[in-house]
N, C-alpha and C positions, 0 to 999 in steps of 0.2 A: 567874280567877286559878290557875295552878299552881304548884306546887312546882319547883323545879330545884335541882341540886345546891348551888348556890349564890345563893341568892335566891329568886326569884319569877319565872314570868312571866307578863306583862299580856297579855290579846285584848279589845278590845271592839269590840261594831258599834255603830253608830249610825245611827238611821233618823230621821233629821229631817222635821217636819213639809213642811218645805218645802227642796227642792235635794237635790242627791245625798247615798244613804247612804254613809258612808266606816268603815274599819277601824283600829285602831291597837294598835298591838305595842311592847313591849317587855322587855328581861331584866336584871333589875336585883339587886344583891346589896344587904345593908342596913349598908354599910361608908358611907356617904354619899357615892360616887364617885357622878359622873354617868354616865348610860347614857343610849345614844342612844334618841329614842322616832322610830316610823316609821308610817308612815301611808299608805292607800291613795292621798292626797293628794299627800303630802308628806312628807318629813323635818320634825318637829315639834320643840316646847321638851324640851331633857334633863333629866332626872330622876334626882335622887339620894333614896336611901330608906335611913332609921334608925328604930330601933326608940327608943320611949319606952313602957317598963313594956310593957305588954302591945299597944299600940298604934303601929301605921308612920304617920312624916310622911313625907310625898312633898313633896319641893319642886321646881319647876319655875323654870328659867331661862331668861331671854331676855337676849342680850347682857351676862353674868355678873351679871344684876339680876336677883331674885326676884321672878319674874313670878304665879306662885302656890303656897299649898303646900294640901297634902290629909291632912288626919288621917281613917287609918282605925282603927273600932275593932271588934272583936266580943262580939257578945253570949255571956252566961256559956253557954249550950247550943250554941252553934257554928251558931245558924242565922239568924243576922240580922246583917249589918255595915252598919255606918253609916260616910258618907265625908261630913267637914265641909272643903269648901273654900274658900277663901278668895282673889277676886283683886278686879283692878281694872277696869271696865268704860273704856269709851271715852274716857270724861271724869275719870279719875284717879278714881273714886268705888269706897270697897271693898265688894265685893261678895260677902256669905256663901250658897252654896247648898250643901243639905242634902240626900243622895241614902238612900234608907234598900233592903237588898236581904233580901232574906228567901230562903231555901236552902227549898226545896220537896220533894226528894230528898235521901239519904244518898250523896255519894259512895262509889262503890266503893273497896277500897285498891289 
C-alpha cells in the first residue's frame, strides 16, 4: 500500500499453491465511496474505505450486498499490520481470516 493524494493505492500479487498467480489494484479515498478493484484476471468487487479511529475498514460489495469486510490495524511502532477479513464461504457460513504482515525495512521518505 502506498499513500496517494486522495487515500491509498493498494497492490497485491498472489501466488497460489495451485493455479495461476494474479495481481490486484485499486486506489480509494477514505470517504466511503466505492472504488473499482481491478486484477490481472478481471474487474473484481468494488471496495469502499472508511476510517474507524486508527483502523481502516474496507467493505467489498457484490450486487449492492456486502460480500466481505476487512479491518486493517497498524501496531504502535508502525511495523506490524493486521488485517481481519470476514466473509462467507460458498455455503453461506461466516469465515474469519486474519493476516499479519511485518515490515522488514523502513520505507524511504
